[in-house]
C-alpha positions as CSV (number, residue, x, y, z in Angstrom):
1,M,7.3,-8.5,-9.3
2,S,5.8,-9.7,-12.3
3,A,4.2,-7.9,-15.1
4,N,0.7,-8.5,-13.7
5,R,1.4,-8.8,-10.0
6,V,2.9,-6.1,-7.8
7,F,3.6,-5.7,-4.1
8,I,2.6,-2.2,-2.9
9,A,5.5,-1.7,-0.4
10,R,8.1,-2.4,-3.2
11,L,6.3,0.1,-5.5
12,A,6.7,2.9,-2.9
13,G,9.4,5.1,-4.0
14,C,9.4,4.0,-7.6
15,G,9.7,6.8,-10.3
16,V,6.6,7.8,-12.3
17,F,7.3,8.6,-16.0
18,D,5.2,10.0,-18.9
19,P,5.2,8.1,-22.3
20,A,8.2,10.1,-23.5
21,G,10.2,8.9,-20.5
22,D,10.5,12.1,-18.5
23,R,10.1,11.5,-14.7
24,V,7.0,13.3,-13.2
25,G,7.2,12.0,-9.8
26,K,7.5,9.1,-7.4
27,V,4.8,6.8,-6.0
28,I,4.0,7.4,-2.3
29,D,1.1,4.9,-1.8
30,A,-1.8,3.2,-3.5
31,L,-5.5,3.7,-2.8
32,V,-8.1,0.9,-2.6
33,L,-11.8,0.7,-2.5
34,Y,-13.4,-2.0,-0.4
35,R,-16.1,-4.1,-2.0
36,K,-18.6,-6.4,-0.3
37,A,-18.4,-9.3,-2.5
38,S,-14.9,-9.5,-3.5
39,S,-11.3,-8.2,-2.8
40,P,-10.6,-4.4,-2.7
41,K,-10.2,-2.6,-6.1
42,V,-7.3,-0.3,-6.8
43,T,-8.4,3.1,-7.6
44,G,-5.1,4.8,-8.1
45,L,-1.8,5.9,-7.0
46,L,-0.7,8.8,-4.7
47,V,2.3,10.4,-6.4
48,E,4.7,13.1,-5.1
49,M,5.4,15.6,-7.9
50,T,8.2,18.0,-8.2
51,G,8.1,20.5,-5.3
52,R,6.6,17.9,-2.9
53,R,3.1,18.2,-4.3
54,K,1.0,15.0,-3.8
55,V,-1.6,14.3,-6.4
56,F,-3.9,11.3,-7.3
57,V,-3.1,9.4,-10.5
58,P,-6.1,7.1,-11.4
59,I,-5.1,3.6,-12.0
60,A,-6.8,3.8,-15.5
61,R,-4.1,6.4,-16.5
62,V,-1.3,3.9,-15.7
63,T,-0.2,2.1,-18.8
64,S,2.4,-0.3,-17.2
65,I,4.1,-1.0,-14.0
66,A,7.6,-2.6,-14.1
67,P,10.1,-3.0,-11.5
68,G,11.4,0.5,-10.4
69,Q,9.1,2.5,-12.7
70,V,5.5,3.4,-13.3
71,I,4.5,4.5,-16.8
72,T,1.3,6.7,-17.2
73,T,-0.5,8.2,-20.0
74,G,0.9,11.6,-19.3
75,L,-2.4,13.1,-18.2
76,I,-2.1,14.0,-14.7
77,D,-4.4,16.3,-12.7
78,L,-2.2,18.6,-10.6
79,R,-4.8,19.3,-7.9
80,R,-3.6,18.6,-4.4
81,F,-4.5,15.1,-3.2
82,S,-7.4,14.9,-0.6
83,Q,-8.5,11.4,0.3
84,R,-12.2,10.4,-0.1
85,G,-14.0,8.8,2.9
86,S,-14.3,5.4,1.2
87,E,-10.7,5.0,0.0
88,V,-8.1,3.4,2.0
89,R,-4.3,4.0,1.7
90,V,-2.4,0.7,1.4
91,I,0.9,1.6,2.9
92,A,-0.5,4.2,5.5
93,E,-3.5,2.5,6.7
94,M,-3.3,-1.3,5.7
95,L,0.2,-2.3,6.7
96,G,0.3,-3.4,10.2
97,R,-3.5,-4.3,10.5
98,K,-4.2,-7.6,12.3
99,V,-6.1,-10.2,10.3
100,N,-7.5,-13.6,11.3
101,L,-6.9,-16.6,9.0
102,L,-10.3,-18.3,8.2
103,D,-8.4,-21.8,8.4
104,G,-8.4,-21.3,12.2
105,S,-4.6,-21.1,12.4
106,G,-4.6,-17.8,14.2
107,A,-3.9,-14.2,13.6
108,A,-1.2,-12.4,11.7
109,T,-0.2,-8.8,10.7
110,I,-0.2,-7.5,7.2
111,E,3.3,-6.7,5.9
112,D,2.7,-6.3,2.2
113,V,-0.2,-6.3,-0.2
114,A,-0.1,-7.8,-3.7
115,I,-2.2,-6.3,-6.5
116,E,-2.8,-8.1,-9.8
117,L,-4.2,-7.0,-13.2
118,N,-7.3,-9.1,-14.0
119,K,-8.9,-10.0,-17.5
120,S,-11.2,-7.0,-17.4
121,K,-8.0,-4.7,-16.9
122,Q,-8.7,-3.8,-13.3
123,W,-6.1,-3.9,-10.5
124,N,-7.4,-5.9,-7.4
125,V,-5.8,-6.9,-4.2
126,T,-5.1,-10.6,-4.5
127,D,-2.6,-11.8,-1.9
128,L,-1.3,-10.6,1.4
129,F,2.1,-11.0,2.9
130,L,1.6,-11.8,6.6
131,R,3.7,-12.4,9.6
132,R,2.6,-14.3,12.5
133,P,3.0,-13.2,16.1
134,K,6.5,-14.2,17.6
135,T,6.7,-17.3,19.7
136,S,10.2,-17.1,20.8
137,T,11.3,-15.1,23.9
138,L,14.4,-13.9,22.1
139,R,14.6,-10.1,21.7
140,F,15.2,-10.0,18.0
141,A,13.1,-13.0,17.0
142,R,10.2,-12.5,14.5
143,G,7.3,-14.5,13.7
144,A,7.0,-16.8,10.6
145,T,5.7,-15.3,7.5
146,L,3.1,-16.6,5.0
147,F,1.1,-15.7,2.0
148,A,-2.5,-15.8,2.0
149,S,-5.3,-14.8,-0.4
150,W,-7.5,-11.9,0.4
151,E,-10.6,-14.3,0.6
152,S,-8.7,-16.5,3.2
153,V,-8.6,-13.7,5.9
154,T,-10.9,-11.5,7.8
155,E,-9.8,-8.3,9.3
156,E,-10.0,-7.7,12.9
157,A,-12.5,-5.1,14.2
158,K,-10.9,-1.8,15.2
159,G,-11.0,-1.7,18.9
160,D,-9.0,0.1,21.5
161,E,-5.8,-1.5,20.4
162,A,-3.6,0.8,18.2
163,Q,-2.5,-0.6,14.8
164,S,1.3,-1.5,14.7
165,A,3.3,1.3,12.8
166,E,6.4,-1.1,12.6
167,Q,5.8,-2.0,8.9
168,L,5.0,1.6,7.9
169,I,8.2,2.9,9.6
170,A,10.2,0.1,7.7
171,T,8.6,1.3,4.5
172,Y,9.6,4.8,5.1
173,S,13.1,3.9,6.5
174,E,15.0,5.1,3.3
175,L,13.5,8.6,3.3
176,R,15.4,11.8,4.4
177,P,14.3,13.4,7.7
178,A,12.4,16.2,5.9
179,D,10.7,13.8,3.5
180,L,9.9,11.4,6.4
181,A,8.3,14.4,8.4
182,S,6.4,15.3,5.4
183,A,5.0,11.8,4.8
184,L,4.0,11.5,8.4
185,L,2.1,14.6,8.4
186,D,0.3,13.5,5.3
187,L,-1.2,10.5,7.1
188,P,-4.7,10.3,8.6
189,D,-4.8,11.7,12.1
190,E,-5.3,8.4,13.8
191,R,-2.4,6.6,11.8
192,M,-0.1,9.5,12.6
193,I,-0.6,9.1,16.3
194,E,0.0,5.3,16.1
């Protein structure tokens, strides 16, 4: 991770600190807002506070993101998190989605999402870490990986096919059983079933 570019799956579980260095919680997910003309904009982070309370921290209140830590202004609204209809959770809802590459090379699955700080001090989705379908018949073989910019892919329309939960489970693999159960219950209904 660089100072201006962060991968969301790596950010999950990182500590959230106030300016004095006191830990206030840990990152659970990031929320983005889709836009018609450009890549999605990050609106904030979903943070688990002490006592398993999940709250929303607007990205404007994040002063820096470094490996293993997120520093905030210290102003955190302690109201319980509730997702707005237009927001999308990156780890819970985007990882595992299928996309088509515009260069005609086929489909792939999103394994991670990179966000980057632009000149106007906004965090936007810039790159995707993708995995192609496996081509080998070997049981443990995995498909090739690649990076693609947001503008070079299109998301497949949601059909009857369920979204893969493999990457979501890999992201949550380090959690204790009680924390995993809590995280699964906080997912949107459709994603929890998948």
